[in-house]
C-alpha positions in Angstrom: 0.0 0.0 0.0 2.9 2.4 0.6 4.0 2.3 -3.0 0.4 2.9 -4.1 0.0 5.9 -1.8 3.4 7.4 -2.9 2.3 7.1 -6.5 -1.2 8.4 -5.9 0.2 11.4 -4.0 2.6 12.2 -6.8 -0.3 12.5 -9.3 -1.3 16.1 -9.9 -4.5 17.6 -8.4 -6.9 18.6 -11.1 -7.0 17.5 -14.7 -4.0 15.8 -16.4 -3.1 13.5 -19.2 -0.9 10.4 -19.1 0.0 7.2 -20.8 -1.0 3.7 -19.5 -0.4 0.4 -21.3 0.5 2.3 -24.5 -2.7 4.4 -24.6 -3.4 8.0 -23.8 -5.6 8.7 -20.8 -7.3 11.8 -19.4 -7.8 12.0 -15.6 -9.0 14.2 -12.8 -7.8 14.0 -9.3 -10.0 15.8 -6.7 -9.4 16.4 -3.0 -12.2 16.9 -0.4 -12.5 17.5 3.3 -9.0 18.9 3.8 -7.4 15.9 2.1 -9.3 13.3 4.1 -11.1 12.2 0.9 -9.6 12.0 -2.6 -11.1 10.8 -5.9 -9.5 9.8 -9.2 -11.4 9.3 -12.4 -9.6 8.4 -15.7 -10.8 7.6 -19.2 -8.8 6.1 -22.0 -8.8 8.6 -24.9 -10.6 7.0 -27.9 -11.0 3.8 -26.0 -13.2 2.0 -23.5 -10.8 2.0 -20.5 -12.1 3.6 -17.3 -10.7 4.0 -13.8 -12.6 5.4 -10.8 -11.6 5.3 -7.2 -12.0 7.0 -3.8 -9.3 7.1 -1.3 -10.0 7.9 2.4 -7.2 9.0 4.8 -8.3 7.7 8.2 -7.6 9.5 11.5 -5.4 6.6 12.7 -3.0 7.1 9.7 -4.3 4.3 7.6 -5.7 4.7 4.1 -8.8 3.1 2.8 -9.0 2.4 -1.0 -12.5 2.1 -2.5 -12.5 1.3 -6.2 -15.8 2.1 -8.0 -17.2 -1.1 -9.5 -13.9 -2.6 -10.5 -11.3 -4.8 -8.9 -8.9 -3.1 -6.5 -5.9 -4.4 -8.4 -7.0 -2.6 -11.6 -6.9 0.8 -9.9 -3.6 -0.1 -8.1 -2.0 -1.1 -11.4 -3.1 2.1 -13.1 -1.9 4.4 -10.3 1.5 2.6 -10.1 2.0 2.6 -13.9 0.5 5.7 -15.4 3.1 8.1 -16.8 1.8 11.7 -16.4 2.2 13.8 -19.5 4.1 11.1 -21.3 3.7 10.0 -24.9 2.9 11.7 -28.2 -0.2 13.7 -28.6 -2.8 12.4 -31.0 -2.4 15.4 -33.4 1.4 14.9 -33.7 3.2 12.7 -36.3 
């Protein structure tokens, strides 16, 4: 979980683009309740891929990951592997 949290915290807040498994993705990371609740939603550009998760920072220092209608490992793999801002833009040759 520590590697996941470090990777998640490194993602920019707000909208960003990245590359995951060779495809371009658009994502939004939101923060609520003074950082106690965070949300990440990502969509594959021109594809069917979709990632959605909520992350809760508990008062005892633990983090609770709640993927939205998908296996936990899918969101963990995405967060650990997405390269923010990497890869060619679709309009470039």
